[in-house]
C-alpha positions as CSV (number, residue, x, y, z in Angstrom):
1,X,-40.7,-30.0,146.8
2,X,-42.0,-33.0,148.6
3,X,-43.7,-34.1,145.4
4,X,-40.7,-33.5,143.2
5,X,-38.1,-35.6,145.0
6,X,-40.1,-38.8,145.2
7,X,-41.0,-38.6,141.5
8,X,-37.3,-38.4,140.6
9,X,-36.2,-41.0,143.1
10,X,-35.8,-43.7,140.4
11,X,-34.7,-41.9,137.2
12,X,-34.0,-45.2,135.4
13,X,-37.8,-45.8,135.2
14,X,-38.3,-42.5,133.4
15,X,-38.1,-42.6,129.6
16,X,-38.5,-38.9,128.9
17,X,-40.0,-35.6,130.1
18,X,-42.1,-33.2,128.1
19,X,-42.4,-29.6,129.2
20,X,-45.4,-27.2,128.9
21,X,-44.7,-23.7,130.3
22,X,-44.1,-24.0,134.0
23,X,-45.3,-27.7,134.2
24,X,-43.6,-30.9,133.1
25,X,-44.9,-34.4,132.3
26,X,-42.8,-37.3,133.5
27,X,-43.3,-40.4,131.3
28,X,-42.4,-43.8,132.8
29,X,-41.5,-46.9,130.9
30,X,-44.6,-48.7,132.1
31,X,-46.7,-46.1,130.3
32,X,-47.7,-44.1,133.4
33,X,-47.1,-40.4,133.5
34,X,-47.0,-37.7,136.3
35,X,-47.5,-34.0,136.1
36,X,-45.1,-31.8,138.1
37,X,-45.4,-28.1,138.8
38,X,-41.9,-27.4,137.7
39,X,-40.4,-26.2,134.3
40,X,-38.3,-28.6,132.3
41,X,-35.2,-26.4,132.9
42,X,-35.5,-27.1,136.6
43,X,-35.8,-30.9,136.1
44,X,-32.9,-30.8,133.7
45,X,-30.7,-29.7,136.6
46,X,-32.1,-32.5,138.8
47,X,-31.4,-35.2,136.1
48,X,-27.9,-34.4,134.8
49,X,-27.6,-37.6,132.9
50,X,-30.7,-36.9,130.7
51,X,-30.4,-35.3,127.3
52,X,-32.1,-32.0,126.3
53,X,-33.0,-32.7,122.7
54,X,-35.4,-29.8,122.3
55,X,-36.6,-27.0,124.5
56,X,-39.7,-29.0,125.4
57,X,-38.1,-32.5,125.7
58,X,-35.7,-34.1,128.1
59,X,-34.7,-37.8,127.3
60,X,-33.2,-40.6,129.2
61,X,-30.4,-41.9,126.9
62,X,-30.9,-45.5,128.2
63,X,-34.2,-45.6,126.1
64,X,-32.8,-44.1,122.9
65,X,-33.1,-46.5,119.9
66,X,-31.8,-44.3,117.1
67,X,-30.7,-40.8,116.1
68,X,-31.4,-39.4,112.6
69,X,-29.5,-36.4,111.2
70,X,-31.5,-33.5,109.8
71,X,-32.7,-34.3,106.3
72,X,-31.7,-30.8,105.0
73,X,-29.8,-27.8,106.3
74,X,-31.7,-25.7,108.8
75,X,-34.1,-28.6,109.6
76,X,-34.3,-30.5,112.9
77,X,-32.9,-34.0,113.4
78,X,-34.9,-36.8,115.1
79,X,-34.3,-39.0,118.1
80,X,-36.3,-42.2,118.5
81,X,-37.0,-44.1,121.7
82,X,-37.3,-47.9,121.9
83,X,-41.0,-47.5,122.8
84,X,-41.6,-46.1,119.3
85,X,-41.9,-42.4,120.2
86,X,-39.9,-39.9,118.2
87,X,-38.9,-36.3,119.1
88,X,-37.2,-33.5,117.2
89,X,-33.6,-32.6,117.9
90,X,-33.1,-28.9,117.5
91,X,-30.3,-27.7,115.3
92,X,-28.5,-25.8,118.1
93,X,-28.6,-28.9,120.3
94,X,-27.6,-31.4,117.7
95,X,-23.9,-31.6,118.5
96,X,-24.6,-31.8,122.2
97,X,-27.0,-34.7,121.7
98,X,-24.4,-36.6,119.5
99,X,-21.7,-36.1,122.0
100,X,-23.9,-37.2,124.9
101,X,-24.8,-40.4,123.1
102,X,-21.2,-41.2,122.1
103,X,-20.3,-43.3,125.1
104,X,-23.7,-44.8,126.1
105,X,-24.5,-48.5,126.4
106,X,-28.0,-48.5,125.1
107,X,-30.1,-49.9,122.2
108,X,-27.8,-47.8,120.0
109,X,-24.9,-49.9,118.8
110,X,-21.3,-48.5,118.8
111,X,-21.4,-48.7,115.0
112,X,-24.4,-46.5,114.7
113,X,-23.0,-44.0,117.2
114,X,-19.8,-43.8,115.2
115,X,-21.7,-42.9,112.1
116,X,-23.4,-39.9,113.7
117,X,-22.5,-36.6,112.1
118,X,-21.2,-33.9,114.4
119,X,-18.5,-36.0,116.1
120,X,-15.5,-34.1,114.8
121,X,-12.8,-36.1,113.2
122,X,-14.3,-39.6,113.6
123,X,-12.3,-42.2,111.8
124,X,-13.2,-45.5,110.1
125,X,-15.9,-47.8,111.4
126,X,-14.7,-51.1,112.9
127,X,-15.2,-54.3,110.8
128,X,-18.1,-56.6,111.5
129,X,-15.8,-59.2,113.0
130,X,-14.5,-56.9,115.7
131,X,-14.7,-58.8,119.1
132,X,-13.6,-56.0,121.4
133,X,-14.9,-52.4,121.9
134,X,-13.0,-50.0,119.7
135,X,-10.3,-47.9,121.3
136,X,-10.9,-44.2,121.2
137,X,-9.3,-40.8,122.0
138,X,-11.5,-38.1,123.3
139,X,-10.6,-34.4,123.1
140,X,-12.6,-31.7,124.9
141,X,-12.0,-28.3,123.3
142,X,-13.8,-25.2,122.2
143,X,-11.4,-24.9,119.2
144,X,-13.4,-26.7,116.4
145,X,-10.8,-26.0,113.7
146,X,-8.0,-27.5,115.8
147,X,-10.1,-30.5,116.7
148,X,-10.6,-31.2,113.0
149,X,-6.9,-31.0,112.4
150,X,-6.2,-33.3,115.4
151,X,-8.7,-35.8,114.1
152,X,-7.0,-36.0,110.7
153,X,-3.6,-36.5,112.4
154,X,-4.8,-39.3,114.6
155,X,-6.6,-41.0,111.7
156,X,-3.4,-41.0,109.7
157,X,-0.9,-42.0,112.5
158,X,-3.1,-44.1,114.8
159,X,-5.9,-45.5,112.7
160,X,-6.7,-48.1,115.3
161,X,-8.2,-45.4,117.5
162,X,-11.4,-43.6,116.8
163,X,-11.2,-39.9,117.5
164,X,-14.1,-37.9,119.2
165,X,-14.3,-34.3,120.1
166,X,-16.8,-32.3,122.1
167,X,-17.0,-28.8,123.5
168,X,-19.0,-30.0,126.6
169,X,-17.2,-31.6,129.6
170,X,-19.8,-31.5,132.4
171,X,-21.7,-34.6,131.2
172,X,-18.6,-36.8,130.7
173,X,-18.4,-38.3,134.3
174,X,-22.1,-39.4,134.2
175,X,-21.8,-40.8,130.6
176,X,-18.6,-42.7,131.3
177,X,-20.1,-44.2,134.5
178,X,-22.7,-45.8,132.3
179,X,-20.3,-47.8,130.1
180,X,-18.0,-50.8,130.7
181,X,-14.3,-50.2,131.5
182,X,-13.4,-51.7,128.1
183,X,-15.2,-48.8,126.4
184,X,-13.4,-46.1,128.3
185,X,-11.3,-43.8,126.0
186,X,-7.7,-44.8,125.9
187,X,-6.8,-41.1,126.3
188,X,-8.8,-38.1,127.5
189,X,-7.5,-34.6,126.7
190,X,-9.1,-31.6,128.4
191,X,-8.4,-28.2,126.9
192,X,-8.8,-25.8,129.8
193,X,-7.3,-22.7,128.1
194,X,-10.7,-21.0,127.6
195,X,-13.3,-22.9,129.7
196,X,-11.1,-23.4,132.7
197,X,-13.5,-24.0,135.6
198,X,-15.6,-26.5,133.7
199,X,-12.6,-28.5,132.7
200,X,-11.0,-28.5,136.1
201,X,-14.3,-29.5,137.7
202,X,-14.6,-32.4,135.3
203,X,-11.1,-33.5,135.9
204,X,-11.6,-33.5,139.7
205,X,-14.9,-35.5,139.4
206,X,-13.3,-38.1,137.1
207,X,-10.3,-38.5,139.4
208,X,-12.5,-38.9,142.5
209,X,-14.3,-41.9,140.9
210,X,-12.9,-45.3,141.9
211,X,-12.9,-46.6,138.2
212,X,-12.7,-43.5,136.1
213,X,-9.7,-42.3,138.0
214,X,-7.7,-44.8,136.0
215,X,-8.3,-42.9,132.8
216,X,-5.1,-41.1,131.5
217,X,-6.2,-37.5,131.5
218,X,-4.1,-34.8,129.9
219,X,-4.9,-31.2,130.9
220,X,-4.0,-28.3,128.5
221,X,-3.7,-24.9,130.2
222,X,-2.6,-21.4,129.5
223,X,1.0,-20.7,130.6
224,X,0.5,-19.7,134.2
225,X,2.1,-21.4,137.2
226,X,-1.2,-21.4,139.2
227,X,-3.1,-23.4,136.5
228,X,-0.3,-25.9,136.2
229,X,-0.3,-26.4,140.0
230,X,-4.1,-26.6,140.1
231,X,-4.1,-29.2,137.4
232,X,-1.7,-31.5,139.2
233,X,-3.5,-30.9,142.5
234,X,-6.6,-32.3,140.8
235,X,-4.6,-35.3,139.8
236,X,-4.2,-34.8,136.0
237,X,-1.8,-37.4,134.6
238,X,0.0,-34.6,132.7
239,X,-0.4,-30.8,132.6
240,X,0.8,-29.1,129.4
241,X,1.2,-25.3,129.3
242,X,0.5,-24.1,125.8
243,X,2.3,-20.9,124.6
244,X,1.1,-19.0,121.5
245,X,3.5,-19.2,118.6
246,X,5.6,-22.1,119.9
247,X,4.1,-25.2,118.3
248,X,0.6,-25.6,116.9
249,X,-2.2,-27.2,118.9
250,X,-2.3,-30.2,116.6
251,X,1.4,-30.7,116.9
252,X,1.1,-30.6,120.7
253,X,-1.7,-33.3,120.7
254,X,0.4,-35.4,118.3
255,X,3.3,-35.4,120.8
256,X,0.9,-36.2,123.6
257,X,-0.4,-39.2,121.7
258,X,3.1,-40.3,120.7
259,X,4.0,-40.6,124.4
260,X,0.7,-41.9,125.9
261,X,-0.2,-44.3,123.1
262,X,3.3,-45.6,122.2
263,X,5.6,-45.0,125.2
264,X,3.8,-44.9,128.5
265,X,3.0,-48.3,130.1
266,X,-0.7,-48.6,131.0
267,X,-2.3,-51.7,132.5
268,X,-4.0,-54.0,129.9
269,X,-3.1,-51.9,126.9
270,X,-1.2,-53.2,123.8
271,X,0.7,-50.4,122.1
272,X,-0.1,-50.1,118.3
273,X,2.6,-48.8,116.0
274,X,2.3,-45.4,114.5
275,X,2.4,-45.2,110.7
276,X,4.9,-42.3,110.7
277,X,7.5,-41.1,113.1
278,X,6.8,-37.8,114.9
279,X,9.2,-35.2,113.6
């Protein structure tokens, strides 16, 4: 353990890690490398901001240059570092890698990130003359079908916002801490109906951060008093109890956006007009 901790003391100097059975190579940006007697799964836990692109590769997103989608179905994608090295992105990890890179300031431009497949419901790419980072809405949910429907609604009614969805929440605090405040999502919606503990933990971590606590965070929960209370105790801006058969998930999100994007007063935010009135 005395060898492991010093090696990981400055993770910003590490470009990637490559695993080999119960050993792992640490590759540094100056070209040096160090062999550690630990599996890559252990080091993944020690470096939560790094991206597991493949079972044998762990990558520092700060050194990512580009991400290339799989050329054909059932084939791996590819991630390229700014030192010229390329690694495969396994099919089952593709969406996680896309989501993890969505809010990074790195050699990847926001335009390229927006074009990545796998970000459900992404809307149009900003024009080349855009001076400010594009506004966005981020939905964390396990319901892919509903996320797609929400994306279509937001694209229609609030086209100024780019919509992103992900099923993973644990990485969000670390990712958002790596971007400027101007690039924070205008609205973050955490669906805690199925993955409750992960969503609540993410909410608490975001609200404990001195800058990220300013994010408007909406928590969706199952209709129980304890979950509503727990959500507000962890400082959610709004907690919405969803009941089956009342209104659809997409309709709920539409009403949330109607209030938070058009009605609620947030510092430094200009309210765009919706294209249609919410019925």
